[in-house]
DSSP file (Angstrom, degrees, kcal/mol; ACC not computed):
  #  RESIDUE AA STRUCTURE BP1 BP2  ACC     N-H-->O    O-->H-N    N-H-->O    O-->H-N    TCO  KAPPA ALPHA  PHI   PSI    X-CA   Y-CA   Z-CA
    1    1 A M              0   0    0      0, 0.0     2,-0.5     0, 0.0     0, 0.0   0.000 360.0 360.0 360.0 133.1  -63.0  -61.5  -13.2
    2    2 A M        -     0   0    0     16,-0.0     2,-0.5     2,-0.0    11,-0.0  -0.888 360.0-174.9-105.7 127.5  -59.7  -62.7  -14.6
    3    3 A N        -     0   0    0     -2,-0.5    11,-1.8     1,-0.1    12,-0.2  -0.932   8.1-178.7-125.6 110.5  -58.0  -60.8  -17.4
    4    4 A N        +     0   0    0     -2,-0.5    -1,-0.1     9,-0.2     3,-0.0   0.239  29.8 144.1 -91.6  13.7  -54.9  -62.4  -18.8
    5    5 A E        -     0   0    0      7,-0.1     8,-2.9     1,-0.1     2,-0.4  -0.319  52.4-124.6 -54.5 128.8  -54.2  -59.6  -21.3
    6    6 A R  B     +A   12   0A   0      6,-0.2     6,-0.3     1,-0.2     3,-0.1  -0.646  29.6 179.7 -78.9 127.6  -50.4  -59.2  -21.5
    7    7 A L  S    S-     0   0    0      4,-2.7     2,-0.3    -2,-0.4     5,-0.2   0.659  73.3 -21.8 -94.9 -22.6  -49.3  -55.7  -20.8
    8    8 A S  S    S-     0   0    0      3,-1.6    -1,-0.3    40,-0.0     3,-0.2  -0.916  87.9 -68.3-165.6-174.2  -45.6  -56.7  -21.3
    9    9 A D  S    S+     0   0    0     -2,-0.3    -1,-0.0     1,-0.2     3,-0.0   0.863 131.2  24.4 -56.8 -37.9  -43.3  -59.7  -21.2
   10   10 A N  S    S+     0   0    0      1,-0.0     2,-0.4    -3,-0.0    -1,-0.2   0.447 113.6  67.7-111.5  -1.6  -43.7  -60.1  -17.4
   11   11 A F        -     0   0    0     -3,-0.2    -4,-2.7     3,-0.0    -3,-1.6  -0.958  51.6-164.3-132.2 141.8  -47.1  -58.5  -16.5
   12   12 A T  B >>  -A    6   0A   0     -2,-0.4     3,-0.7    -6,-0.3     4,-0.6  -0.798  35.2-115.4-113.1 159.8  -50.8  -59.1  -17.2
   13   13 A L  H >> S+     0   0    0     -8,-2.9     3,-1.3    -2,-0.3     4,-0.6   0.865 113.0  65.8 -59.5 -36.8  -53.7  -56.7  -16.8
   14   14 A D  H >> S+     0   0    0    -11,-1.8     4,-2.1     1,-0.3     3,-1.1   0.866  94.2  58.2 -55.5 -38.2  -55.0  -59.0  -14.0
   15   15 A E  H <4 S+     0   0    0     -3,-0.7    -1,-0.3     1,-0.2    -2,-0.2   0.796 108.8  46.3 -62.4 -26.7  -52.0  -58.1  -11.8
   16   16 A F  H << S+     0   0    0     -3,-1.3    48,-2.4    -4,-0.6    -1,-0.2   0.459 120.2  36.1 -96.9  -2.7  -53.0  -54.4  -12.0
   17   17 A T  H << S+     0   0    0     -3,-1.1    -2,-0.2    -4,-0.6    -3,-0.2   0.528  86.2 111.2-122.2 -13.9  -56.7  -54.8  -11.3
   18   18 A R     <  +     0   0    0     -4,-2.1    45,-0.3    -5,-0.2     2,-0.3  -0.376  39.4 169.1 -65.7 138.3  -56.8  -57.7   -8.8
   19   19 A S     >  -     0   0    0      1,-0.1     4,-2.3    43,-0.1     5,-0.2  -0.898  35.1-157.2-156.0 122.8  -57.8  -56.6   -5.3
   20   20 A D  H  > S+     0   0    0     -2,-0.3     4,-2.7     2,-0.2     5,-0.2   0.891 102.6  52.8 -62.5 -39.2  -58.7  -58.6   -2.2
   21   21 A T  H  > S+     0   0    0      2,-0.2     4,-2.4     1,-0.2     6,-0.2   0.930 108.8  48.5 -63.0 -45.9  -60.7  -55.6   -0.9
   22   22 A A  H  >>S+     0   0    0      2,-0.2     5,-2.4     1,-0.2     4,-1.0   0.919 113.0  48.4 -60.5 -43.9  -62.7  -55.3   -4.1
   23   23 A S  H ><5S+     0   0    0     -4,-2.3     3,-0.6     1,-0.2    -2,-0.2   0.935 112.8  47.9 -60.7 -46.8  -63.4  -59.0   -4.0
   24   24 A R  H 3<5S+     0   0    0     -4,-2.7    -1,-0.2     1,-0.2    -2,-0.2   0.871 119.1  38.7 -63.0 -38.6  -64.5  -58.8   -0.4
   25   25 A L  H 3<5S-     0   0    0     -4,-2.4    -1,-0.2    -5,-0.2    -2,-0.2   0.443 110.1-116.4 -94.9  -0.7  -66.8  -55.8   -1.0
   26   26 A G  T <<5 +     0   0    0     -4,-1.0     2,-0.5    -3,-0.6    -3,-0.2   0.804  58.4 157.8  71.8  28.7  -68.1  -56.8   -4.4
   27   27 A I      < -     0   0    0     -5,-2.4     2,-0.8    -6,-0.2    -1,-0.2  -0.746  39.9-138.2 -88.9 129.6  -66.5  -53.9   -6.2
   28   28 A I        -     0   0    0     -2,-0.5     2,-1.0     1,-0.1    40,-0.1  -0.795  17.9-166.3 -88.6 111.5  -66.0  -54.3   -9.9
   29   29 A N        +     0   0    0     -2,-0.8    35,-0.1   -12,-0.1    -1,-0.1  -0.613  27.8 147.0-103.3  72.6  -62.5  -52.9  -10.5
   30   30 A E        -     0   0    0     -2,-1.0     2,-0.1    35,-0.0    -2,-0.1  -0.930  41.2-132.6-112.7 126.6  -62.3  -52.5  -14.3
   31   31 A P        -     0   0    0      0, 0.0     2,-0.1     0, 0.0    52,-0.1  -0.428  18.1-129.8 -72.9 149.2  -60.4  -49.7  -16.0
   32   32 A G     >  -     0   0    0     -2,-0.1     4,-2.5     1,-0.0     5,-0.2  -0.198  40.8 -84.1 -81.3-175.7  -62.0  -47.7  -18.8
   33   33 A E  H  > S+     0   0    0      1,-0.2     4,-2.3     2,-0.2     5,-0.2   0.903 129.2  46.9 -60.8 -44.1  -60.3  -47.1  -22.1
   34   34 A K  H  > S+     0   0    0      2,-0.2     4,-2.2     1,-0.2    -1,-0.2   0.916 114.3  47.2 -66.4 -42.1  -58.3  -44.1  -20.9
   35   35 A E  H  > S+     0   0    0      2,-0.2     4,-2.4     1,-0.2    -1,-0.2   0.885 111.8  51.2 -65.2 -38.7  -57.2  -45.9  -17.7
   36   36 A L  H  X S+     0   0    0     -4,-2.5     4,-2.4     2,-0.2    -2,-0.2   0.897 109.1  50.6 -65.1 -40.9  -56.2  -48.9  -19.7
   37   37 A A  H  X S+     0   0    0     -4,-2.3     4,-1.9     1,-0.2    -2,-0.2   0.913 110.9  49.4 -61.6 -42.4  -54.2  -46.8  -22.1
   38   38 A A  H  X S+     0   0    0     -4,-2.2     4,-2.8    45,-0.2    -2,-0.2   0.902 109.7  51.1 -64.6 -41.5  -52.4  -45.2  -19.0
   39   39 A L  H  X S+     0   0    0     -4,-2.4     4,-2.8     1,-0.2     5,-0.3   0.917 108.2  52.3 -61.0 -43.5  -51.7  -48.7  -17.5
   40   40 A R  H  X S+     0   0    0     -4,-2.4     4,-2.5     1,-0.2    -1,-0.2   0.901 112.8  44.6 -60.4 -40.7  -50.2  -49.9  -20.8
   41   41 A V  H  X S+     0   0    0     -4,-1.9     4,-2.8     2,-0.2     5,-0.5   0.926 112.3  51.8 -69.3 -45.3  -47.9  -46.8  -20.9
   42   42 A L  H  X>S+     0   0    0     -4,-2.8     5,-2.2    42,-0.3     4,-1.7   0.921 115.9  41.4 -56.0 -46.6  -47.0  -47.2  -17.2
   43   43 A V  I  <>S+     0   0    0     -4,-2.8     5,-3.1     3,-0.2    -2,-0.2   0.937 118.8  43.0 -70.1 -47.1  -46.0  -50.9  -17.7
   44   44 A S  I  <5S+     0   0    0     -4,-2.5    -2,-0.2    -5,-0.3    -3,-0.2   0.871 124.6  32.9 -71.1 -35.7  -44.2  -50.5  -21.0
   45   45 A R  I  <5S+     0   0    0     -4,-2.8    -1,-0.2    -5,-0.2    -3,-0.2   0.762 136.4   9.2 -93.0 -26.1  -42.2  -47.4  -20.2
   46   46 A T  I  X5S+     0   0    0     -4,-1.7     4,-1.7    -5,-0.5    -3,-0.2   0.774 123.5  41.5-121.5 -55.3  -41.6  -47.7  -16.4
   47   47 A I  I  ><S+     0   0    0     -5,-2.2     4,-2.4     2,-0.2    -4,-0.2   0.927 115.3  45.8 -75.1 -45.1  -42.4  -51.0  -14.7
   48   48 A Q  H  ><S+     0   0    0     -5,-3.1     4,-2.7     2,-0.2     5,-0.2   0.929 113.4  50.9 -63.5 -43.6  -41.2  -53.6  -17.4
   49   49 A P  H  > S+     0   0    0      0, 0.0     4,-2.2     0, 0.0    -1,-0.2   0.880 110.5  50.4 -59.6 -35.0  -37.9  -51.6  -17.8
   50   50 A L  H  X S+     0   0    0     -4,-1.7     4,-2.7     2,-0.2     5,-0.3   0.920 110.1  49.6 -64.9 -43.6  -37.5  -51.7  -14.0
   51   51 A R  H  X S+     0   0    0     -4,-2.4     4,-2.5     1,-0.2     5,-0.5   0.908 111.8  48.9 -60.8 -43.0  -38.2  -55.5  -14.0
   52   52 A D  H  < S+     0   0    0     -4,-2.7    -1,-0.2     2,-0.2    -2,-0.2   0.901 113.0  47.2 -64.2 -41.5  -35.6  -55.9  -16.8
   53   53 A K  H  < S+     0   0    0     -4,-2.2    -2,-0.2    -5,-0.2    -1,-0.2   0.906 116.4  43.0 -68.0 -42.6  -33.0  -53.8  -14.9
   54   54 A L  H  < S-     0   0    0     -4,-2.7    -2,-0.2    -5,-0.1    -1,-0.2   0.863  90.7-149.2 -72.5 -36.4  -33.5  -55.6  -11.5
   55   55 A G     <  +     0   0    0     -4,-2.5    -3,-0.1     1,-0.3    -4,-0.1   0.680  63.9  95.7  72.7  17.6  -33.6  -59.0  -13.1
   56   56 A V  S    S-     0   0    0     -5,-0.5    -1,-0.3     0, 0.0    -2,-0.1  -0.954  85.6 -86.1-134.0 155.2  -36.0  -60.3  -10.4
   57   57 A P        -     0   0    0      0, 0.0     2,-0.5     0, 0.0    35,-0.4  -0.300  36.8-147.8 -60.2 141.8  -39.8  -60.6  -10.2
   58   58 A I        -     0   0    0     33,-0.1     2,-0.5   -48,-0.1    33,-0.2  -0.951   7.5-144.4-111.0 131.2  -41.8  -57.5   -9.2
   59   59 A H  E     -B   90   0B   0     31,-3.5    31,-2.2    -2,-0.5     2,-0.9  -0.820   7.7-140.5 -96.5 131.7  -45.0  -58.0   -7.3
   60   60 A V  E     +B   89   0B   0     -2,-0.5    29,-0.2    29,-0.2     3,-0.2  -0.817  21.4 177.7 -92.6 105.6  -47.9  -55.6   -7.9
   61   61 A N  E    S-     0   0B   0     27,-2.6     2,-0.3    -2,-0.9    -1,-0.2   0.883  73.8  -2.9 -73.2 -39.2  -49.5  -54.9   -4.5
   62   62 A S  E     +B   88   0B   0     26,-1.2    26,-3.1   -43,-0.1    -1,-0.3  -0.949  67.9 156.7-156.4 130.5  -52.0  -52.4   -6.0
   63   63 A G        +     0   0    0      1,-0.5   -46,-0.2   -45,-0.3    21,-0.1   0.228  61.0  15.1-119.3-116.0  -52.4  -51.0   -9.5
   64   64 A Y        -     0   0    0    -48,-2.4    -1,-0.5    20,-0.1     2,-0.4  -0.412  62.9-172.9 -65.3 137.5  -55.6  -49.6  -11.0
   65   65 A R        -     0   0    0     16,-1.4    19,-0.1    -3,-0.1   -36,-0.0  -0.977  18.7-137.9-132.5 121.7  -58.3  -48.6   -8.5
   66   66 A C     >  -     0   0    0     -2,-0.4     4,-2.9     1,-0.1     3,-0.3  -0.357  39.8 -99.7 -65.2 159.7  -61.8  -47.5   -9.5
   67   67 A P  H  > S+     0   0    0      0, 0.0     4,-2.2     0, 0.0     5,-0.2   0.862 124.0  52.6 -52.7 -39.9  -62.9  -44.5   -7.3
   68   68 A E  H  > S+     0   0    0      2,-0.2     4,-1.9     1,-0.2     5,-0.1   0.914 113.4  43.0 -63.5 -43.1  -65.1  -46.8   -5.1
   69   69 A L  H  > S+     0   0    0     -3,-0.3     4,-2.0     2,-0.2     6,-0.2   0.906 110.8  55.6 -68.8 -41.6  -62.1  -49.1   -4.4
   70   70 A N  H  <>S+     0   0    0     -4,-2.9     5,-3.1     1,-0.2     4,-0.3   0.912 110.7  45.3 -57.0 -42.9  -59.7  -46.2   -3.9
   71   71 A K  H ><5S+     0   0    0     -4,-2.2     3,-1.2    -5,-0.2    -1,-0.2   0.905 109.8  55.4 -66.1 -41.7  -62.0  -44.8   -1.2
   72   72 A A  H 3<5S+     0   0    0     -4,-1.9    -2,-0.2     1,-0.3    -1,-0.2   0.816 110.3  45.0 -63.0 -31.9  -62.4  -48.3    0.4
   73   73 A V  T 3<5S-     0   0    0     -4,-2.0    -1,-0.3    -5,-0.1    -2,-0.2   0.396 119.9-107.1 -94.5   3.8  -58.6  -48.7    0.8
   74   74 A G  T < 5 +     0   0    0     -3,-1.2    -3,-0.2    -4,-0.3    -2,-0.1   0.721  61.4 162.2  81.7  21.4  -58.2  -45.1    2.1
   75   75 A G      < -     0   0    0     -5,-3.1    -1,-0.2    -6,-0.2    -2,-0.0  -0.395  46.3 -99.2 -71.8 152.3  -56.5  -43.7   -1.0
   76   76 A V    >   -     0   0    0      1,-0.1     3,-2.2    -2,-0.1    -1,-0.1  -0.410  31.0-116.1 -69.6 148.9  -56.4  -40.0   -1.5
   77   77 A P  T 3  S+     0   0    0      0, 0.0    -1,-0.1     0, 0.0    -6,-0.1   0.757 116.1  50.3 -58.9 -25.3  -59.1  -38.6   -3.8
   78   78 A T  T 3  S+     0   0    0      3,-0.0    -2,-0.1     4,-0.0    -3,-0.0   0.245  81.2 149.7 -95.8  13.0  -56.5  -37.4   -6.3
   79   79 A S    X   -     0   0    0     -3,-2.2     3,-1.1     1,-0.2     4,-0.3  -0.162  48.2-143.2 -53.3 131.9  -54.7  -40.8   -6.4
   80   80 A Q  G > >S+     0   0    0      1,-0.2     5,-2.3     2,-0.2     3,-0.9   0.654  95.8  77.9 -69.2 -14.9  -53.0  -41.6   -9.7
   81   81 A H  G > 5S+     0   0    0      1,-0.2   -16,-1.4     4,-0.2     3,-1.2   0.874  88.1  57.9 -58.4 -35.8  -54.1  -45.2   -9.1
   82   82 A Q  G < 5S+     0   0    0     -3,-1.1    -1,-0.2     1,-0.3    -2,-0.2   0.724 106.3  48.1 -68.7 -21.2  -57.6  -44.1  -10.3
   83   83 A K  G < 5S-     0   0    0     -3,-0.9    -1,-0.3    -4,-0.3   -45,-0.2   0.455 115.5-112.6 -95.9  -2.7  -56.2  -42.9  -13.6
   84   84 A G  T < 5S+     0   0    0     -3,-1.2   -42,-0.3    -4,-0.4    -3,-0.2   0.677  89.7 114.2  77.4  17.0  -54.2  -46.1  -14.2
   85   85 A E      < +     0   0    0     -5,-2.3    40,-2.4   -22,-0.1     2,-0.3   0.353  64.9  52.5-102.2   4.8  -51.0  -44.1  -13.8
   86   86 A A  E     - C   0 124B   0     -6,-0.5     2,-0.3    38,-0.2    38,-0.2  -0.974  49.9-179.7-144.5 154.4  -49.7  -45.7  -10.6
   87   87 A A  E     - C   0 123B   0     36,-2.1    36,-2.8    -2,-0.3     2,-0.6  -0.989  25.3-132.3-149.0 148.2  -48.8  -49.0   -9.0
   88   88 A D  E     -BC  62 122B   0    -26,-3.1   -27,-2.6    -2,-0.3   -26,-1.2  -0.916  35.4-168.2-101.3 123.5  -47.4  -50.1   -5.6
   89   89 A L  E     +BC  60 121B   0     32,-3.2    32,-2.8    -2,-0.6     2,-0.3  -0.834  15.1 175.1-119.7 147.6  -44.6  -52.5   -6.1
   90   90 A S  E     -B   59   0B   0    -31,-2.2   -31,-3.5    -2,-0.3     2,-0.3  -0.965   6.8-167.0-142.8 162.8  -42.6  -54.9   -4.0
   91   91 A I        -     0   0    0     -2,-0.3     2,-0.5    28,-0.3   -33,-0.1  -0.878  45.8 -78.6-136.3 168.6  -39.9  -57.5   -4.5
   92   92 A D  S    S+     0   0    0    -35,-0.4     2,-0.4    -2,-0.3    -2,-0.0  -0.649 111.4  12.8 -67.5 120.7  -38.3  -60.2   -2.4
   93   93 A G  S    S-     0   0    0     -2,-0.5     2,-0.4    26,-0.0    -2,-0.2  -0.890 121.2  -3.9 111.1-144.7  -36.0  -58.2   -0.2
   94   94 A K    >   -     0   0    0     -2,-0.4     3,-1.6     1,-0.1     4,-0.4  -0.750  44.7-149.3 -97.7 130.7  -36.0  -54.4    0.2
   95   95 A A  T >> S+     0   0    0     -2,-0.4     4,-1.5     1,-0.3     3,-1.2   0.748  95.9  75.6 -63.9 -22.6  -38.3  -52.2   -1.9
   96   96 A A  H 3> S+     0   0    0      1,-0.3     4,-2.5     2,-0.2    -1,-0.3   0.790  84.8  64.7 -59.2 -26.5  -35.5  -49.6   -1.6
   97   97 A D  H <> S+     0   0    0     -3,-1.6     4,-2.0     2,-0.2    -1,-0.3   0.838  99.0  52.0 -65.4 -32.5  -33.7  -51.7   -4.3
   98   98 A I  H <> S+     0   0    0     -3,-1.2     4,-2.2    -4,-0.4    -2,-0.2   0.932 110.5  47.7 -67.7 -45.1  -36.5  -50.8   -6.7
   99   99 A L  H  X S+     0   0    0     -4,-1.5     4,-2.8     1,-0.2    -2,-0.2   0.907 110.4  52.1 -61.6 -41.7  -36.1  -47.1   -6.0
  100  100 A E  H  X S+     0   0    0     -4,-2.5     4,-1.9     1,-0.2    -1,-0.2   0.911 109.7  48.9 -61.1 -43.2  -32.3  -47.4   -6.4
  101  101 A A  H  < S+     0   0    0     -4,-2.0     6,-0.2     1,-0.2    -1,-0.2   0.891 112.5  49.1 -63.1 -39.5  -32.7  -49.1   -9.8
  102  102 A L  H >< S+     0   0    0     -4,-2.2     3,-1.0     1,-0.2     5,-0.3   0.920 112.3  46.7 -65.6 -44.7  -35.1  -46.4  -10.8
  103  103 A E  H 3< S+     0   0    0     -4,-2.8    -1,-0.2     1,-0.3    -2,-0.2   0.790 110.0  54.5 -69.4 -28.1  -32.8  -43.6   -9.7
  104  104 A N  T 3< S+     0   0    0     -4,-1.9     2,-0.3    -5,-0.2    -1,-0.3  -0.091 107.7  57.4 -98.1  35.0  -29.8  -45.2  -11.5
  105  105 A S  S <  S-     0   0    0     -3,-1.0   -55,-0.0     2,-0.1    -3,-0.0  -0.873  85.0-114.2-146.8 177.3  -31.5  -45.4  -14.9
  106  106 A N        +     0   0    0     -2,-0.3    -3,-0.1     2,-0.1    -4,-0.1   0.067  65.3 138.3-103.3  21.9  -33.2  -43.2  -17.5
  107  107 A I        -     0   0    0     -5,-0.3    -2,-0.1    -6,-0.2   -61,-0.1  -0.537  55.3-122.9 -69.9 125.7  -36.5  -44.9  -16.8
  108  108 A P        +     0   0    0      0, 0.0     2,-0.3     0, 0.0    -1,-0.1  -0.416  40.9 158.7 -73.7 144.4  -39.2  -42.2  -16.8
  109  109 A F        -     0   0    0      1,-0.1    24,-0.9    -2,-0.1    16,-0.3  -0.978  35.5-151.8-156.8 156.8  -41.5  -41.7  -13.8
  110  110 A D  S    S+     0   0    0     14,-4.0    24,-2.7     1,-0.4     2,-0.4   0.869  83.6   2.3 -93.2 -52.6  -43.6  -39.0  -12.3
  111  111 A Q  E     -De 124 134B   0     13,-0.8    13,-2.4    22,-0.2     2,-0.4  -0.998  53.6-171.1-139.7 141.5  -43.5  -39.9   -8.7
  112  112 A A  E     -De 123 135B   0     22,-2.8    24,-2.7    -2,-0.4     2,-0.6  -0.971   9.9-176.6-130.9 116.7  -41.7  -42.6   -6.6
  113  113 A I  E     -De 122 136B   0      9,-2.7     9,-2.9    -2,-0.4     2,-0.6  -0.950  11.8-154.6-118.2 114.6  -42.7  -42.9   -3.0
  114  114 A L  E     -De 121 137B   0     22,-2.8    24,-3.3    -2,-0.6     2,-0.9  -0.784   2.4-162.7 -90.6 121.2  -40.8  -45.4   -0.9
  115  115 A Y  E  >> -De 120 138B   0      5,-2.9     5,-1.5    -2,-0.6     4,-1.3  -0.850   9.2-175.2-101.5  95.1  -42.7  -46.7    2.1
  116  116 A R  T  45S+     0   0    0     22,-2.5     3,-0.3    -2,-0.9    -1,-0.2   0.926  77.7  47.1 -60.2 -50.4  -39.9  -48.2    4.2
  117  117 A K  T  45S+     0   0    0      1,-0.2    -1,-0.2    21,-0.2    22,-0.1   0.921 119.6  38.9 -61.2 -45.2  -42.0  -49.7    7.0
  118  118 A Q  T  45S-     0   0    0      2,-0.1    -1,-0.2    -4,-0.0    -2,-0.2   0.599 106.5-133.5 -81.7 -10.0  -44.5  -51.3    4.6
  119  119 A N  T  <5 +     0   0    0     -4,-1.3     2,-0.3    -3,-0.3   -28,-0.3   0.920  60.9 114.5  59.7  50.6  -41.6  -52.2    2.2
  120  120 A F  E   < - D   0 115B   0     -5,-1.5    -5,-2.9   -30,-0.1     2,-0.5  -0.982  56.1-135.2-143.8 160.7  -43.2  -51.1   -1.1
  121  121 A L  E     -CD  89 114B   0    -32,-2.8   -32,-3.2    -2,-0.3     2,-0.5  -0.966  10.2-151.2-117.2 122.5  -42.5  -48.5   -3.7
  122  122 A H  E     -CD  88 113B   0     -9,-2.9    -9,-2.7    -2,-0.5     2,-0.4  -0.812  23.9-179.3 -85.2 126.2  -45.4  -46.4   -5.2
  123  123 A V  E     -CD  87 112B   0    -36,-2.8   -36,-2.1    -2,-0.5     2,-0.3  -0.994   4.1-178.2-131.7 138.0  -44.4  -45.5   -8.7
  124  124 A S  E     -CD  86 111B   0    -13,-2.4   -14,-4.0    -2,-0.4   -13,-0.8  -0.929  15.1-168.6-134.3 158.6  -46.4  -43.4  -11.2
  125  125 A L        -     0   0    0    -40,-2.4   -83,-0.1    -2,-0.3     2,-0.1  -0.947  26.3-128.3-144.9 121.0  -46.1  -42.1  -14.8
  126  126 A K        -     0   0    0     -2,-0.3     3,-0.1     1,-0.1     5,-0.1  -0.447   4.8-145.5 -70.7 141.1  -48.5  -39.5  -16.1
  127  127 A L  S    S+     0   0    0      1,-0.2     2,-0.3    -2,-0.1    -1,-0.1   0.885  87.7  19.2 -69.9 -39.2  -50.2  -40.3  -19.4
  128  128 A D  S    S+     0   0    0      2,-0.1    -1,-0.2    -3,-0.0     2,-0.1  -0.946 106.3  26.5-130.3 151.1  -50.0  -36.7  -20.4
  129  129 A G  S    S-     0   0    0     -2,-0.3     2,-0.3    -3,-0.1    -3,-0.1  -0.310  94.4 -29.7  97.0-178.2  -47.9  -33.7  -19.2
  130  130 A V        -     0   0    0     -2,-0.1     2,-0.4     1,-0.1    -2,-0.1  -0.578  55.5-128.5 -81.4 132.8  -44.5  -33.3  -17.7
  131  131 A Q        -     0   0    0     -2,-0.3   -21,-0.2     1,-0.1    -1,-0.1  -0.670  11.9-154.2 -78.9 131.7  -43.1  -36.0  -15.4
  132  132 A R        -     0   0    0     -2,-0.4   -22,-0.2     2,-0.1     3,-0.1   0.702  12.4-147.5 -81.1 -19.9  -42.0  -34.5  -12.1
  133  133 A S        +     0   0    0    -24,-0.9     2,-0.5     1,-0.2   -22,-0.2   0.911  36.2 172.6  48.7  45.4  -39.4  -37.2  -11.3
  134  134 A N  E     -e  111   0B   0    -24,-2.7   -22,-2.8     2,-0.0     2,-0.5  -0.742  18.9-163.5 -91.9 123.3  -40.3  -36.6   -7.7
  135  135 A V  E     +e  112   0B   0     -2,-0.5     2,-0.4   -24,-0.2   -22,-0.2  -0.931   9.6 178.1-111.7 128.8  -38.9  -39.0   -5.0
  136  136 A I  E     -e  113   0B   0    -24,-2.7   -22,-2.8    -2,-0.5     2,-0.5  -0.990  12.7-157.9-128.5 135.6  -40.3  -39.1   -1.5
  137  137 A I  E     -e  114   0B   0     -2,-0.4     2,-0.4   -24,-0.2   -22,-0.2  -0.965  10.0-171.9-117.6 122.8  -39.2  -41.4    1.3
  138  138 A K  E      e  115   0B   0    -24,-3.3   -22,-2.5    -2,-0.5   -21,-0.2  -0.872 360.0 360.0-110.6 143.8  -41.6  -42.2    4.1
  139  139 A M              0   0    0     -2,-0.4   -24,-0.1   -24,-0.2    -1,-0.1   0.471 360.0 360.0 -78.1 360.0  -40.6  -44.1    7.2
């Protein structure tokens, strides 16, 4: 299913729900209303501002994951991806540049996990509650 709903100037809902694994396994990866609300907040408050600051396209490797998809890709049971509060991002070049842009701004985030070897940044923003602004770097 293709959903071209615009979440911001540079991002569509389809980018945050598309999954090769879901397609291969026949999993319908559609967010509910609360997850969709969380995705809209994540994109408008964190990801689009990051895109604007970087000035280069950001690729969404993984966004929303329904529980079945999260399990299929080996995600942790408490993954914020299941709530629509997280996305794994990459750019042409080093994902560390995304983290640097995030750290050198006032862009809100809950968690930023840099996966150096896989070259992507997991970034999350809670829909409710206090943002931890927690940065983790994995080799």
